[in-house]
Phi, psi and omega in degrees: 000129179271130181269165175300321179298317179295319178298318178300311180297316180298320179298317180294315181298314180297321177297319179295322178294322184276335189230098182301327179290323175296316179302316179297315178295321180298321179288328182273317184214079188300322181296315180294319181296317180293319179296317182297316187271319185254348181073018181256124177267125175271128182304149181301326183285353180265124176272125181238122178239150176233142176222146178257124174284148175230181179294340181252359181224125179245130180255123178251120180257127177260108182286168176299152177295123181304328179297336181267348183243359180272124173286178184304325182281357173081015179255119181288137178242165173306140180296325182265000000 
């Protein structure tokens, strides 16, 4: 099952692949780039970082523990 969070990330990644200027803005100022292209404002209290993987660099992201982010009904929501 694909989550809203995965769809959001995929949309951003595909846009970066297709648009080199967006990719550059995304790496320098990700909140502004996302707001400009998708119209989504990331809250000020959320720290957003972007890194580009290369053939020599692999980025491993450890997400929040689902047990800590699941509400009573069991549906995971964006942490922010």
